[in-house]
C-alpha positions as CSV (number, residue, x, y, z in Angstrom):
1,X,16.3,-6.4,7.0
2,X,14.0,-7.8,9.6
3,X,12.5,-5.0,11.7
4,X,12.0,-5.4,15.5
5,X,8.3,-4.7,16.2
6,X,9.2,-4.1,19.9
7,X,11.3,-1.1,18.7
8,X,8.5,0.6,16.9
9,X,8.2,4.1,18.5
10,X,5.4,4.0,21.1
11,X,5.3,0.2,21.4
12,X,4.7,-1.0,24.9
13,X,7.2,-3.2,26.8
14,X,5.5,-6.6,26.7
15,X,5.1,-8.0,30.2
16,X,3.3,-11.3,30.6
17,X,0.2,-9.4,31.7
18,X,0.5,-7.0,28.8
19,X,1.0,-9.9,26.4
20,X,-2.1,-11.6,27.7
21,X,-4.2,-8.4,27.2
22,X,-2.8,-7.8,23.7
23,X,-3.4,-11.4,22.8
24,X,-7.0,-11.2,24.0
25,X,-7.6,-8.1,22.0
26,X,-6.1,-9.7,18.9
27,X,-8.2,-12.8,19.3
28,X,-11.4,-10.8,19.7
29,X,-10.7,-8.7,16.7
30,X,-10.0,-5.5,18.6
31,X,-6.2,-4.9,18.4
32,X,-5.2,-1.7,16.6
33,X,-1.4,-2.2,16.6
34,X,-0.7,-5.9,15.9
35,X,2.9,-5.0,14.9
36,X,3.5,-4.4,18.7
37,X,2.7,-8.0,19.4
38,X,3.6,-9.9,16.3
39,X,6.6,-10.4,14.1
40,X,10.3,-10.2,15.1
41,X,10.9,-9.6,18.8
42,X,13.5,-7.5,20.5
43,X,15.0,-10.7,21.8
44,X,15.6,-11.9,18.3
45,X,12.7,-14.4,18.3
46,X,9.4,-14.4,16.3
47,X,5.8,-14.3,17.4
48,X,3.1,-15.3,14.9
49,X,-0.7,-15.3,14.8
50,X,-1.9,-18.6,13.2
51,X,-5.5,-19.3,14.3
52,X,-6.5,-22.9,13.6
53,X,-2.9,-24.2,13.6
54,X,-1.9,-27.3,15.6
55,X,1.8,-26.9,15.0
56,X,4.1,-24.3,13.5
57,X,7.7,-23.9,12.3
58,X,10.0,-21.1,11.1
59,X,11.7,-21.7,7.8
60,X,14.4,-22.3,6.7
61,X,15.5,-24.8,9.2
62,X,12.2,-26.2,10.4
63,X,12.5,-24.3,13.7
64,X,9.7,-25.5,15.9
65,X,7.5,-22.8,17.4
66,X,5.9,-22.9,20.8
67,X,2.2,-22.5,21.2
68,X,1.8,-19.8,23.8
69,X,-2.0,-19.5,23.5
70,X,-4.5,-22.1,22.4
71,X,-6.2,-19.6,20.1
72,X,-3.2,-19.6,17.8
73,X,-0.4,-17.5,19.1
74,X,3.0,-19.1,18.5
75,X,6.6,-18.1,19.4
76,X,10.1,-19.1,18.4
77,X,12.5,-17.8,21.1
78,X,15.8,-18.1,19.1
79,X,17.2,-15.9,16.4
80,X,15.9,-16.3,12.8
81,X,17.3,-15.3,9.5
82,X,16.0,-12.3,7.5
83,X,13.3,-13.2,5.0
84,X,12.0,-16.1,7.1
85,X,8.7,-17.9,6.4
86,X,6.1,-19.5,8.5
87,X,4.9,-23.1,8.0
88,X,2.0,-24.6,10.0
89,X,-0.3,-27.6,10.1
90,X,-4.0,-27.2,10.6
91,X,-6.6,-29.5,12.3
92,X,-7.2,-31.3,9.1
93,X,-3.5,-32.2,8.7
94,X,-3.0,-29.8,5.8
95,X,0.2,-27.8,5.7
96,X,0.6,-24.2,4.7
97,X,3.5,-21.8,4.2
98,X,3.6,-18.1,3.9
99,X,5.9,-15.1,4.6
100,X,5.1,-13.4,7.9
101,X,3.2,-10.2,7.2
102,X,4.3,-8.7,10.5
103,X,8.0,-9.1,9.7
104,X,7.8,-5.7,7.9
105,X,7.3,-2.5,9.7
106,X,4.8,0.2,8.4
107,X,6.5,2.3,5.7
108,X,4.2,5.2,4.7
109,X,6.0,8.4,5.4
110,X,4.8,10.5,8.3
111,X,4.9,13.6,6.2
112,X,2.3,12.2,3.8
113,X,0.1,11.2,6.7
114,X,0.2,14.7,8.1
115,X,-0.4,16.2,4.7
116,X,-3.4,14.0,4.2
117,X,-4.8,15.1,7.5
118,X,-4.3,18.8,6.6
119,X,-6.3,18.4,3.4
120,X,-3.2,19.2,1.4
121,X,-2.4,15.7,0.0
122,X,-3.0,15.8,-3.8
123,X,-1.7,12.4,-4.8
124,X,-3.0,10.1,-2.0
125,X,-3.6,7.3,-4.5
126,X,0.2,6.8,-4.6
127,X,0.2,5.3,-1.1
128,X,-3.4,4.7,0.0
129,X,-5.2,1.6,-1.4
130,X,-3.4,-1.5,-2.6
131,X,0.1,-1.3,-4.1
132,X,2.4,-4.1,-5.3
133,X,5.8,-3.5,-3.7
134,X,8.9,-5.3,-2.7
135,X,9.7,-4.8,1.0
136,X,12.8,-6.1,2.7
137,X,13.4,-8.2,-0.5
138,X,9.9,-9.8,-0.3
139,X,7.3,-9.2,-3.0
140,X,3.7,-8.5,-2.0
141,X,1.1,-5.8,-1.7
142,X,1.0,-3.0,0.8
143,X,-2.5,-2.0,1.9
144,X,-3.5,1.3,3.5
145,X,-6.9,2.7,4.3
146,X,-8.3,5.7,6.2
147,X,-10.7,4.7,9.0
148,X,-10.2,7.0,12.0
149,X,-13.3,5.7,13.9
150,X,-12.2,2.1,13.8
151,X,-11.1,-0.1,16.7
152,X,-9.6,-2.6,14.3
153,X,-9.2,-2.9,10.5
154,X,-8.3,-6.2,8.7
155,X,-7.5,-7.0,5.1
156,X,-9.8,-9.8,3.9
157,X,-9.5,-11.4,0.5
158,X,-9.6,-14.5,-1.6
159,X,-6.2,-15.6,-0.2
160,X,-7.3,-15.8,3.4
161,X,-10.9,-17.0,3.1
162,X,-12.2,-13.5,3.7
163,X,-11.5,-14.1,7.4
164,X,-11.2,-10.8,9.3
165,X,-9.1,-12.2,12.2
166,X,-6.2,-13.3,10.0
167,X,-4.6,-10.0,8.9
168,X,-5.4,-7.1,11.2
169,X,-3.7,-3.8,10.2
170,X,-1.7,-1.3,12.3
171,X,-3.0,2.2,12.8
172,X,-0.5,5.0,12.2
173,X,-0.8,7.1,15.3
174,X,-3.7,9.6,15.3
175,X,-3.8,9.8,11.5
176,X,-6.6,7.3,11.2
177,X,-4.6,5.5,8.5
178,X,-4.2,1.7,8.8
179,X,-1.4,-0.1,7.1
180,X,-0.2,-3.7,6.4
181,X,2.2,-5.3,4.0
182,X,1.1,-8.8,2.9
183,X,3.7,-10.9,1.2
184,X,2.8,-13.1,-1.7
185,X,-0.4,-11.1,-2.5
186,X,-0.1,-10.0,-6.1
187,X,-2.0,-8.3,-8.8
188,X,-5.4,-9.7,-9.5
189,X,-6.1,-10.6,-5.9
190,X,-9.6,-9.7,-4.6
191,X,-9.8,-7.9,-1.3
192,X,-11.9,-5.7,1.0
193,X,-11.4,-4.1,4.5
194,X,-13.2,-5.5,7.5
195,X,-13.7,-2.6,10.0
196,X,-14.9,-2.7,13.6
197,X,-16.2,0.6,14.9
198,X,-14.7,1.6,18.2
199,X,-17.9,3.1,19.6
200,X,-20.5,0.6,18.6
201,X,-18.5,-2.5,18.0
202,X,-20.3,-2.8,14.6
203,X,-18.3,-4.7,12.0
204,X,-18.6,-3.6,8.3
205,X,-16.9,-5.0,5.2
206,X,-16.0,-2.3,2.7
207,X,-14.5,-2.0,-0.7
208,X,-11.3,0.1,-0.9
209,X,-12.1,3.8,-1.5
210,X,-8.7,4.1,-3.3
211,X,-9.0,0.9,-5.4
212,X,-7.7,1.3,-8.9
213,X,-9.6,-1.8,-10.2
214,X,-12.8,-3.5,-9.1
215,X,-14.8,-6.6,-9.8
216,X,-17.4,-6.6,-12.5
217,X,-20.8,-5.7,-11.1
218,X,-22.8,-7.1,-9.4
219,X,-19.7,-8.3,-7.5
220,X,-18.2,-5.6,-5.3
221,X,-14.7,-6.6,-4.2
222,X,-11.7,-4.4,-4.9
223,X,-8.9,-5.9,-7.1
224,X,-5.1,-5.4,-6.6
225,X,-4.4,-3.5,-9.9
226,X,-0.7,-3.9,-10.1
227,X,1.6,-1.6,-12.1
228,X,0.6,-0.3,-15.5
229,X,2.3,-1.8,-18.5
230,X,1.0,0.7,-21.0
231,X,3.6,2.6,-23.0
232,X,2.3,6.1,-23.6
233,X,2.8,7.7,-27.0
234,X,1.1,11.0,-26.6
235,X,4.0,13.2,-25.2
236,X,3.7,15.6,-28.2
237,X,-0.1,16.0,-27.6
238,X,0.4,16.7,-23.9
239,X,3.2,19.2,-24.6
240,X,1.3,21.0,-27.3
241,X,-2.3,20.8,-26.1
242,X,-4.5,23.4,-27.8
243,X,-5.2,26.5,-25.7
244,X,-8.9,26.0,-24.8
245,X,-9.4,29.7,-24.5
246,X,-8.9,30.4,-28.1
247,X,-8.9,27.0,-29.9
248,X,-12.0,25.4,-31.3
249,X,-13.8,23.0,-28.9
250,X,-16.5,20.9,-30.4
251,X,-17.3,18.2,-27.8
252,X,-19.1,14.9,-28.6
253,X,-20.7,13.7,-25.4
254,X,-20.8,9.9,-25.2
255,X,-22.1,7.1,-23.0
256,X,-19.8,4.2,-23.6
257,X,-22.4,1.6,-22.8
258,X,-25.0,2.7,-25.3
259,X,-23.1,4.4,-28.1
260,X,-22.5,1.1,-29.8
261,X,-22.6,-2.6,-28.8
262,X,-21.9,-6.0,-30.1
263,X,-24.8,-7.7,-32.0
264,X,-25.4,-9.9,-28.9
265,X,-25.7,-6.9,-26.6
266,X,-22.2,-7.1,-25.1
267,X,-20.5,-3.8,-24.4
268,X,-17.5,-2.7,-26.5
269,X,-14.4,-2.7,-24.4
270,X,-12.1,0.3,-24.2
271,X,-9.9,-1.0,-27.0
272,X,-12.9,-1.8,-29.3
273,X,-14.3,1.6,-28.5
274,X,-11.1,3.2,-29.6
275,X,-11.2,1.3,-32.9
276,X,-14.8,2.3,-33.6
277,X,-14.8,5.8,-32.1
278,X,-11.7,7.3,-33.7
279,X,-12.8,7.1,-37.3
280,X,-16.3,8.3,-36.3
281,X,-15.0,11.4,-34.5
282,X,-12.5,12.2,-37.3
283,X,-15.3,12.0,-39.9
284,X,-17.6,14.2,-37.8
285,X,-14.9,16.6,-37.0
286,X,-15.2,16.9,-33.3
287,X,-12.2,18.1,-31.4
288,X,-13.0,16.4,-28.1
289,X,-15.0,13.5,-26.7
290,X,-16.6,13.7,-23.3
291,X,-17.4,10.4,-21.6
292,X,-20.2,10.2,-19.1
293,X,-18.6,8.9,-15.9
294,X,-16.5,5.8,-16.3
295,X,-15.6,5.8,-12.6
296,X,-16.8,2.5,-11.1
297,X,-20.4,2.4,-10.2
298,X,-22.8,-0.4,-9.3
299,X,-26.0,0.6,-11.1
300,X,-26.1,0.8,-14.9
301,X,-29.1,3.1,-14.9
302,X,-27.2,5.8,-12.9
303,X,-25.1,6.2,-16.1
304,X,-22.1,6.4,-13.8
305,X,-23.3,9.4,-11.8
306,X,-23.5,7.4,-8.6
307,X,-19.9,6.6,-8.2
308,X,-18.4,4.1,-5.8
309,X,-14.9,3.9,-7.2
310,X,-13.3,7.3,-7.5
311,X,-9.9,5.9,-8.7
312,X,-11.1,2.9,-10.8
313,X,-12.2,2.9,-14.5
314,X,-15.3,0.7,-14.6
315,X,-14.7,-3.0,-15.2
316,X,-17.6,-3.0,-17.6
317,X,-15.3,-2.0,-20.4
318,X,-12.0,-3.5,-19.5
319,X,-8.9,-2.8,-17.4
320,X,-7.2,0.4,-16.5
321,X,-4.5,-0.2,-19.2
322,X,-7.3,-0.7,-21.7
323,X,-8.6,2.8,-20.8
324,X,-5.1,4.2,-21.1
325,X,-5.0,2.7,-24.6
326,X,-8.3,4.4,-25.5
327,X,-7.1,7.9,-24.3
328,X,-3.7,7.4,-26.0
329,X,-5.3,6.4,-29.3
330,X,-7.6,9.4,-29.2
331,X,-4.7,11.7,-28.5
332,X,-2.8,10.1,-31.3
333,X,-5.5,11.3,-33.7
334,X,-5.7,14.8,-32.2
335,X,-8.8,14.3,-30.1
336,X,-9.0,15.5,-26.6
337,X,-10.6,13.5,-23.8
338,X,-12.9,15.0,-21.1
339,X,-14.4,12.9,-18.2
340,X,-17.5,13.6,-16.3
341,X,-16.6,13.5,-12.6
342,X,-19.0,13.6,-9.6
343,X,-17.6,15.0,-6.4
344,X,-21.0,16.3,-5.2
345,X,-22.6,13.1,-3.9
346,X,-22.2,9.3,-3.7
347,X,-24.6,6.3,-3.3
348,X,-25.6,4.7,-0.1
349,X,-24.5,1.2,-1.0
350,X,-23.4,-0.7,2.1
351,X,-20.1,-2.0,0.6
352,X,-18.9,1.5,-0.5
353,X,-18.2,4.9,1.1
354,X,-21.4,5.2,3.1
355,X,-20.7,5.1,6.9
356,X,-17.3,3.8,5.9
357,X,-15.9,3.0,9.3
358,X,-19.2,2.3,10.9
359,X,-20.0,6.0,11.3
360,X,-20.3,9.0,9.0
361,X,-16.9,9.6,7.5
362,X,-16.9,10.8,3.9
363,X,-20.4,12.2,4.3
364,X,-21.4,15.0,6.7
365,X,-22.8,13.6,9.9
366,X,-25.8,15.9,9.9
367,X,-28.3,14.5,7.3
368,X,-29.4,18.1,6.6
369,X,-26.0,18.5,5.0
370,X,-25.0,14.9,4.5
371,X,-27.8,13.8,2.2
372,X,-29.0,15.0,-1.2
373,X,-32.7,14.9,-1.5
374,X,-32.9,14.9,-5.3
375,X,-30.9,11.7,-5.9
376,X,-31.3,10.0,-2.4
377,X,-27.6,9.9,-2.1
378,X,-25.0,11.2,0.4
379,X,-23.1,14.4,0.1
380,X,-19.4,14.7,0.9
381,X,-18.3,16.6,4.0
382,X,-16.2,19.3,2.2
383,X,-15.2,20.7,5.6
384,X,-13.2,17.6,6.5
385,X,-9.5,17.8,5.5
386,X,-9.1,14.2,4.6
387,X,-12.2,14.3,2.3
388,X,-10.7,17.2,0.4
389,X,-7.5,15.2,0.1
390,X,-9.4,12.3,-1.2
391,X,-11.4,14.3,-3.8
392,X,-8.6,16.5,-5.1
393,X,-6.4,13.4,-5.4
394,X,-9.1,11.7,-7.4
395,X,-9.4,14.6,-9.8
396,X,-5.6,14.7,-10.3
397,X,-5.5,11.0,-10.7
398,X,-7.5,11.0,-13.9
399,X,-5.5,13.9,-15.3
400,X,-2.1,12.4,-14.5
401,X,-2.5,8.7,-14.6
402,X,-4.8,8.6,-17.6
403,X,-3.6,11.8,-19.4
404,X,-7.2,13.1,-19.6
405,X,-7.5,16.7,-20.8
406,X,-10.3,17.8,-18.6
407,X,-13.0,17.1,-16.1
408,X,-16.6,18.2,-16.3
409,X,-17.8,18.6,-12.7
410,X,-21.4,17.4,-12.3
411,X,-24.1,19.1,-10.2
412,X,-22.0,22.0,-8.9
413,X,-25.1,23.9,-7.8
414,X,-26.0,21.1,-5.4
415,X,-22.6,21.6,-3.8
416,X,-22.7,25.4,-3.6
417,X,-26.1,25.8,-1.9
418,X,-27.0,24.4,1.5
419,X,-30.7,24.6,0.7
420,X,-30.4,22.9,-2.7
421,X,-33.5,20.7,-3.2
422,X,-34.6,21.4,0.4
423,X,-37.6,23.1,1.8
424,X,-37.5,25.6,4.7
425,X,-36.4,24.1,7.9
426,X,-34.6,21.2,6.3
427,X,-31.2,22.8,5.9
428,X,-28.6,24.4,8.1
429,X,-27.3,27.9,7.4
430,X,-23.6,28.7,7.2
431,X,-21.8,30.5,10.0
432,X,-22.9,33.8,8.6
433,X,-26.6,32.7,8.4
434,X,-26.5,32.3,4.6
435,X,-27.3,29.5,2.2
436,X,-23.9,29.3,0.6
437,X,-21.8,26.2,1.3
438,X,-18.5,27.9,2.3
439,X,-16.7,24.6,2.7
440,X,-17.7,23.5,-0.8
441,X,-16.6,26.8,-2.2
442,X,-13.1,26.4,-0.6
443,X,-12.9,22.8,-2.0
444,X,-13.8,23.8,-5.5
445,X,-11.2,26.6,-5.4
446,X,-8.6,24.2,-4.2
447,X,-9.6,21.7,-6.9
448,X,-9.2,24.2,-9.7
449,X,-6.0,25.7,-8.4
450,X,-4.3,22.3,-8.0
451,X,-5.4,20.8,-11.3
452,X,-4.5,23.9,-13.3
453,X,-1.1,24.2,-11.6
454,X,-0.2,20.5,-11.7
455,X,-1.6,19.7,-15.2
456,X,-1.0,22.8,-17.4
457,X,-3.4,22.9,-20.3
458,X,-6.1,20.8,-18.6
459,X,-9.6,22.0,-18.1
460,X,-12.3,21.9,-15.5
461,X,-15.9,22.5,-16.7
462,X,-18.7,23.3,-14.2
463,X,-22.3,22.1,-14.7
464,X,-23.7,25.0,-12.7
465,X,-27.3,25.9,-13.3
466,X,-27.6,29.1,-11.3
467,X,-26.3,32.6,-11.5
468,X,-23.5,32.0,-8.9
469,X,-21.0,34.8,-9.8
470,X,-17.5,34.3,-11.2
471,X,-17.6,30.6,-11.6
472,X,-14.9,30.8,-14.3
473,X,-12.9,33.6,-12.9
474,X,-9.5,32.9,-11.2
475,X,-9.5,32.2,-7.5
476,X,-7.1,35.1,-6.8
477,X,-9.9,37.4,-8.1
478,X,-12.5,35.8,-5.9
479,X,-13.8,33.3,-8.4
480,X,-14.3,29.5,-8.2
481,X,-11.5,29.0,-10.8
482,X,-13.2,26.8,-13.3
483,X,-12.0,26.9,-16.9
484,X,-15.5,26.9,-18.3
485,X,-19.2,26.6,-17.4
486,X,-22.1,25.0,-19.1
487,X,-24.5,27.8,-20.3
488,X,-27.7,26.3,-19.0
489,X,-29.6,29.5,-19.6
490,X,-28.8,29.5,-23.3
491,X,-29.7,25.9,-23.6
492,X,-33.1,26.3,-21.8
493,X,-34.1,29.4,-23.6
494,X,-33.1,28.1,-27.0
495,X,-34.9,24.8,-26.7
496,X,-38.0,26.4,-25.3
497,X,-38.0,28.8,-28.2
498,X,-37.4,26.1,-30.8
499,X,-40.2,24.0,-29.4
500,X,-42.8,26.7,-30.3
501,X,-44.6,26.5,-33.5
502,X,-42.9,29.0,-35.8
503,X,-46.0,31.1,-36.1
504,X,-45.8,31.8,-32.4
505,X,-42.0,32.4,-32.2
506,X,-42.4,36.1,-32.8
507,X,-43.8,36.4,-29.3
508,X,-40.8,34.7,-27.7
509,X,-38.1,36.5,-29.6
510,X,-36.4,37.6,-26.4
511,X,-35.4,34.0,-25.7
512,X,-33.0,34.2,-28.7
513,X,-31.5,37.6,-27.8
514,X,-31.5,37.8,-24.0
515,X,-28.5,35.4,-23.6
516,X,-26.2,37.9,-25.2
517,X,-26.6,40.2,-22.2
518,X,-24.6,37.6,-20.2
519,X,-22.8,35.6,-22.9
520,X,-19.4,36.9,-21.9
521,X,-19.9,37.0,-18.1
522,X,-18.4,33.5,-17.9
523,X,-16.4,31.2,-20.2
524,X,-19.3,29.3,-21.5
525,X,-19.9,25.9,-23.2
526,X,-23.2,25.6,-25.1
527,X,-24.6,22.2,-24.1
528,X,-27.1,20.1,-26.0
529,X,-26.5,17.3,-23.7
530,X,-27.8,14.0,-22.5
531,X,-29.8,15.8,-19.8
532,X,-32.1,17.1,-22.5
533,X,-33.0,13.8,-24.1
534,X,-34.1,11.6,-21.1
535,X,-36.7,11.3,-18.4
536,X,-39.6,12.1,-20.6
537,X,-38.1,15.2,-22.3
538,X,-38.0,13.5,-25.6
539,X,-35.2,13.6,-28.2
540,X,-34.1,16.9,-29.8
541,X,-35.9,15.7,-32.9
542,X,-39.1,15.2,-30.8
543,X,-38.9,18.8,-29.4
544,X,-39.0,20.3,-32.9
545,X,-42.5,21.3,-34.3
546,X,-43.9,20.6,-37.7
547,X,-43.8,17.6,-40.0
548,X,-40.8,15.4,-40.6
549,X,-39.0,17.7,-43.0
550,X,-39.6,20.7,-40.8
551,X,-38.3,18.9,-37.7
552,X,-35.0,18.1,-39.5
553,X,-34.9,21.7,-40.8
554,X,-35.3,23.0,-37.3
555,X,-32.5,20.7,-36.1
556,X,-30.2,22.0,-38.8
557,X,-31.2,25.6,-37.8
558,X,-30.6,24.8,-34.1
559,X,-27.2,23.4,-34.7
560,X,-26.0,26.1,-37.0
561,X,-27.2,28.8,-34.5
562,X,-25.3,27.0,-31.8
563,X,-22.1,26.9,-33.8
564,X,-22.3,30.5,-34.7
565,X,-23.1,31.7,-31.1
566,X,-20.3,32.6,-28.7
567,X,-19.1,29.6,-26.6
568,X,-17.6,26.2,-27.0
569,X,-19.9,23.5,-28.4
570,X,-21.3,20.2,-27.0
571,X,-23.6,17.7,-28.7
572,X,-24.8,14.5,-27.3
573,X,-24.4,11.3,-29.3
574,X,-27.3,10.5,-31.6
575,X,-28.1,14.2,-32.2
576,X,-25.9,14.2,-35.3
577,X,-28.5,12.0,-37.1
578,X,-31.6,13.3,-35.4
579,X,-32.4,10.3,-33.3
580,X,-36.2,10.3,-32.9
581,X,-36.6,8.4,-29.6
582,X,-35.3,9.4,-26.2
583,X,-31.9,8.1,-25.3
584,X,-32.0,4.8,-23.5
585,X,-28.9,3.7,-21.7
586,X,-29.8,0.1,-22.1
587,X,-29.7,0.0,-25.9
588,X,-27.6,1.4,-28.6
589,X,-28.3,4.4,-30.7
590,X,-31.1,3.8,-33.2
591,X,-30.6,3.8,-36.9
592,X,-32.5,6.7,-38.4
593,X,-35.9,5.8,-39.8
594,X,-35.4,8.5,-42.4
595,X,-31.9,7.8,-43.7
596,X,-31.8,10.6,-46.3
597,X,-32.7,13.3,-43.8
598,X,-30.6,11.8,-41.1
599,X,-27.5,11.5,-43.4
600,X,-28.1,15.1,-44.5
601,X,-28.1,16.3,-40.8
602,X,-25.0,14.3,-40.2
603,X,-23.2,15.9,-43.1
604,X,-24.2,19.3,-41.8
605,X,-22.6,18.5,-38.4
606,X,-19.5,17.5,-40.3
607,X,-19.4,20.8,-42.2
608,X,-20.3,22.9,-39.2
609,X,-17.3,21.3,-37.3
610,X,-15.1,22.0,-40.2
611,X,-16.2,25.6,-40.7
612,X,-16.0,26.2,-36.9
613,X,-12.4,24.9,-36.9
614,X,-11.0,26.8,-39.9
615,X,-12.7,30.1,-39.2
616,X,-11.1,31.9,-36.1
617,X,-14.0,34.3,-36.1
618,X,-16.2,31.4,-34.9
619,X,-13.9,30.2,-32.1
620,X,-11.0,32.4,-31.1
621,X,-13.1,35.1,-29.4
622,X,-15.7,33.0,-27.7
623,X,-14.8,34.5,-24.3
624,X,-14.2,38.0,-25.6
625,X,-17.1,40.4,-26.0
626,X,-15.4,42.1,-28.8
627,X,-15.9,39.0,-30.9
628,X,-19.7,39.4,-31.2
629,X,-21.8,42.2,-32.7
630,X,-25.4,42.4,-33.4
631,X,-26.6,43.6,-36.8
632,X,-30.2,43.2,-36.0
633,X,-31.9,41.5,-33.0
634,X,-35.2,43.3,-33.2
635,X,-37.0,41.7,-36.2
636,X,-39.4,39.6,-34.1
637,X,-42.1,40.0,-36.7
638,X,-40.2,37.8,-39.1
639,X,-38.3,35.8,-36.4
640,X,-35.0,36.8,-38.1
641,X,-31.7,37.7,-36.3
642,X,-28.4,38.8,-37.9
643,X,-25.0,39.1,-36.2
644,X,-21.3,39.3,-36.8
645,X,-18.5,37.2,-35.3
646,X,-15.1,39.0,-35.3
647,X,-11.4,38.1,-35.0
648,X,-8.4,40.3,-35.8
649,X,-10.6,42.6,-37.9
650,X,-12.1,39.8,-40.0
651,X,-15.8,39.2,-39.8
652,X,-18.3,36.3,-40.4
653,X,-21.9,37.3,-41.0
654,X,-24.7,35.0,-39.7
655,X,-28.4,35.4,-40.5
656,X,-31.0,33.0,-39.1
657,X,-34.6,32.6,-40.2
658,X,-36.7,30.8,-37.6
659,X,-39.8,30.5,-39.7
660,X,-40.6,28.1,-42.6
661,X,-41.2,31.1,-44.9
662,X,-38.4,31.9,-47.3
663,X,-37.4,35.6,-47.3
664,X,-36.5,37.1,-50.6
665,X,-34.8,40.5,-50.9
666,X,-34.1,40.6,-47.1
667,X,-31.6,43.4,-46.5
668,X,-29.0,43.3,-43.8
669,X,-26.3,45.7,-43.0
670,X,-22.7,44.8,-43.8
671,X,-19.4,46.3,-42.5
672,X,-17.6,45.8,-45.8
673,X,-18.1,46.4,-49.5
674,X,-17.4,43.8,-52.1
675,X,-18.5,40.3,-52.6
676,X,-19.6,38.2,-49.6
677,X,-19.2,34.5,-50.1
678,X,-21.8,32.1,-48.7
679,X,-19.8,29.7,-46.5
680,X,-22.8,27.7,-45.4
681,X,-26.5,27.3,-46.1
682,X,-28.4,24.8,-43.9
683,X,-31.1,24.5,-46.7
684,X,-28.6,23.0,-49.1
685,X,-29.9,19.9,-50.8
686,X,-26.9,17.9,-49.5
687,X,-28.3,18.5,-46.0
688,X,-31.8,17.5,-47.0
689,X,-33.0,21.0,-47.7
690,X,-34.6,22.7,-50.7
691,X,-31.6,24.7,-52.0
692,X,-33.1,28.1,-51.3
693,X,-30.1,30.4,-51.1
694,X,-27.9,33.0,-52.7
695,X,-26.0,31.2,-55.4
696,X,-22.8,31.0,-53.5
697,X,-22.4,34.7,-52.7
698,X,-23.8,38.3,-52.8
699,X,-22.3,41.6,-53.8
700,X,-22.6,44.2,-51.1
701,X,-24.2,47.5,-52.2
702,X,-23.1,50.9,-51.0
703,X,-26.6,51.5,-49.5
704,X,-26.1,52.0,-45.8
705,X,-28.4,49.9,-43.6
706,X,-28.9,49.2,-39.9
707,X,-26.1,51.7,-39.1
708,X,-23.7,49.9,-41.5
709,X,-22.0,51.6,-44.5
710,X,-23.0,48.7,-46.8
711,X,-25.7,46.2,-47.1
712,X,-26.6,42.8,-48.6
713,X,-29.8,41.8,-50.2
714,X,-30.3,38.2,-49.3
715,X,-32.6,35.2,-49.8
716,X,-33.1,33.6,-46.5
717,X,-34.0,29.9,-46.7
718,X,-37.0,28.6,-44.6
719,X,-36.0,27.4,-41.2
720,X,-32.4,28.1,-42.2
721,X,-29.1,29.7,-41.5
722,X,-26.8,31.4,-44.0
723,X,-23.2,32.2,-43.1
724,X,-21.1,34.7,-45.2
725,X,-17.6,36.1,-45.2
726,X,-16.0,38.7,-47.4
727,X,-14.0,37.3,-50.3
728,X,-10.3,37.4,-49.7
729,X,-8.6,40.4,-51.5
């Protein structure tokens, strides 16, 4: 059906003077409601904007149009058939034909516009951005963008010569949303939005904030993505996702651009990554993979943490359907997928979100709140309703459209504190005079409530480096509502402790034990992440003291201690083989210079993952303080600790020796009599160790020790961990 533009609610009655003024605004690129001037008329005729045309016709029928303005405004006064097209001849004698974009009235539901403006729209990607649709029987793409401070917005692209006067959009009332349906524009077309600011007259050309596909950097245009053609096969996985509270979670953190590459340096695409990654993860035994941000970003060296495309998997590795294939393949092999997601800040690139409509929009207008000093980026204005709709929609997009199992939220502390990274006088207090960012708190609570409600079984994980309370407690109890939080305190204390020469560790024993005072205050993930192996920090191998053998022994000790400690586990790629150099995003993981020790460490990681998965004592009570019990945390003189992990009355005993001195006849208390089987010894020769151990098991004596009714007399390997469990009756 052809819609009468003159009957659009609020449209003016076009007198000759009014027509002249609207035409002038159209020609100067300042008209905000072109549907009130162009397209079908109330009289039944048609008015078209064809700058550069000498003559024009309506088809079918070759109905000659009248030029009513030398700048390119044409009219046909008679009635035309629905689905008509425009044909015109330019100054060079070339003829063109296209459907009339203004023959189709705006279609976005008013309810969604209002919901977006209230900060309650959670699926804005379904109607903002570029969407292939068929409207009034005509196939094309509907474009929509939020730019409330614009006087005029045009769609520019490779089909119209990137000419901003050709396809001006219509604003939808006071919503700030501009809309236009363009016939014949299909998937693969390149486009941007040309925006004229209403206050300054400044014209900017911007990529689409809701683009679902982008050009490969360094090019910056958005791409009409079209519909997905991927057939999902992971319904059983989604319906039966493991309960992260009680299930084992061993996360392999990975940067897709440097994990592995082709011999000529090319990236693996998402499908090639699936083929290479699945067997690797299955062999190593990880339950989840966490990708550093794959949201589109311009600068490789940002590792994805300076995002410009919050709805677009980066073109570096393929198409959106290629990424769907990767997730689907991982799910098909029982591996969960977590994405790093960055709502705290975004880069200042001119083509992206910064001053999007010629003035601060996504960022806070006050630079004391709208800029992040640490990264020289811009901070979102969490108090703006539409920004919250944008970000919550982005989070839900990755969970729903790509079936991801969780989001790790980067740099949460920078969001929570108004004075983050700022000196006195360079920040603005909240309404109560405090340093807490109350708008960011409200946003994070909304984010967690929405994702957990809409995607049951999904996770949100906070990288939060301070003591902000109740990060992982429910919103209804006053918490932020995250599923889990990185335990940065454990990570820092443990790595500082491990970096000391063993002879000095006795003086730093509290770094091993202090963390248990707060280990169950939040739902923690223990991260040995990418952050610890870059920017001059050296690799994990490089942090370890001693000669080559001792460094690998220390790594085996560190990993076993982590797997036995309460909390879910995260290990960055390359750590499984003891990569010696710092991680470099520009090259692939190095092959170990010491293959025997590296392969031994890799085998230990495999066995730790297997033991962790099959023993509920090591994972089911991670967030329950009844699941951990000290046997001895006071033996600083020998740098030895011993503890129990419990589940349903069953115990696993863990003893760690943080010195290179073997301890023979070392007695520890035990809660049970009988034989205790040695489940793991990090000094086993298969791991590169010296086979100092307990011959597979020890019989508990009835001598009470350390407040326990029984005790074990153990041999503790140097720089080693031994793990025991009672023999099954």
